[in-house]
C-alpha positions as CSV (number, residue, x, y, z in Angstrom):
1,M,148.4,94.7,130.6
2,A,146.7,91.5,130.0
3,R,147.3,91.9,126.3
4,A,150.6,92.2,126.9
5,Q,151.1,89.1,128.7
6,R,148.8,87.4,126.3
7,G,151.0,88.1,123.6
8,S,153.9,87.3,125.1
9,T,152.5,84.1,126.2
10,R,152.0,83.2,122.3
11,E,155.6,84.7,121.5
12,S,156.9,82.2,124.1
13,K,154.8,79.6,122.5
14,S,156.2,80.5,119.2
15,N,159.9,80.7,120.0
16,T,159.6,76.9,122.0
17,A,157.7,75.7,118.5
18,A,160.3,77.2,116.8
19,A,163.3,76.1,119.2
20,D,161.4,72.4,119.1
21,A,161.8,72.4,115.4
22,L,165.5,73.1,115.4
23,E,166.3,70.6,117.3
24,T,164.6,67.9,115.5
25,R,166.5,69.1,112.3
26,A,169.6,69.2,114.1
27,K,168.9,65.6,115.6
28,A,168.1,64.5,112.4
29,L,171.3,65.8,110.8
30,V,173.5,64.1,113.5
31,E,172.0,61.0,113.0
32,Q,171.2,60.5,109.2
33,V,173.6,62.6,107.6
34,L,176.8,63.1,110.1
35,R,176.9,60.1,112.2
36,P,177.1,57.7,108.9
37,L,179.8,59.8,107.4
38,I,181.6,59.9,110.7
39,A,181.3,56.2,111.7
40,A,182.9,55.7,108.1
41,D,186.5,56.2,109.0
42,G,185.6,54.7,112.8
43,G,184.9,58.0,114.4
44,E,181.8,58.9,116.6
45,I,179.9,61.9,116.7
46,E,177.0,63.3,119.5
47,L,174.6,66.3,119.7
48,V,175.7,68.3,122.6
49,S,173.4,71.2,122.4
50,I,171.7,73.6,120.0
51,S,170.2,77.1,119.8
52,A,169.3,79.5,117.3
53,E,173.1,80.6,117.2
54,R,175.2,77.2,117.7
55,L,175.5,73.7,117.2
56,V,177.6,72.2,119.5
57,I,178.9,68.6,118.9
58,R,181.4,66.0,120.3
59,L,183.9,64.0,118.3
60,A,184.7,60.5,119.7
61,G,186.3,57.3,118.7
62,T,189.2,57.6,115.5
63,C,188.2,61.4,115.4
64,A,189.0,62.5,119.3
65,G,192.4,62.7,118.5
66,C,192.4,62.9,115.1
67,P,194.6,66.2,113.5
68,G,192.1,65.9,110.6
69,R,189.4,67.0,113.5
70,P,189.4,71.1,112.4
71,Y,188.7,70.0,108.9
72,T,186.1,67.1,109.3
73,L,184.7,70.1,111.7
74,R,184.7,72.9,108.7
75,G,184.5,70.9,106.0
76,V,182.2,68.8,106.6
77,V,179.6,68.9,109.9
78,E,179.7,73.4,109.3
79,R,178.9,72.5,105.7
80,A,175.6,70.2,106.9
81,A,174.5,72.2,109.3
82,H,174.6,75.4,107.2
83,K,172.6,73.4,104.6
84,A,170.4,72.0,106.8
85,L,169.7,74.4,110.0
86,G,170.9,77.6,107.7
87,P,173.8,80.0,106.9
88,D,174.1,81.8,110.1
89,I,174.7,78.7,112.8
90,K,177.7,78.3,114.4
91,V,179.7,74.9,114.8
92,E,181.5,74.4,118.1
93,L,183.2,71.4,119.5
94,S,183.1,70.6,123.1
95,E,185.8,68.8,124.6
96,N,183.6,67.1,127.5
């Protein structure tokens, strides 16, 4: 029993480290790549949450009501997220 607990502790630490690394890469993606692109058109982008399966962002400024927002989300944000975070990550828009 003690071995199983030790193994799960190691696995938990490994999962935490992987989650921390993913969050670090997601923050860098938003701050260094996406924010300048979005700001060039007067918009703003914020990282709401990140998990192994999904990246949730919020668009504001001129992007908030823009009819081209779905194209920005899929063509810019999702494409960059797939490159930086992996091809399986889903990008979602937070309305809050």
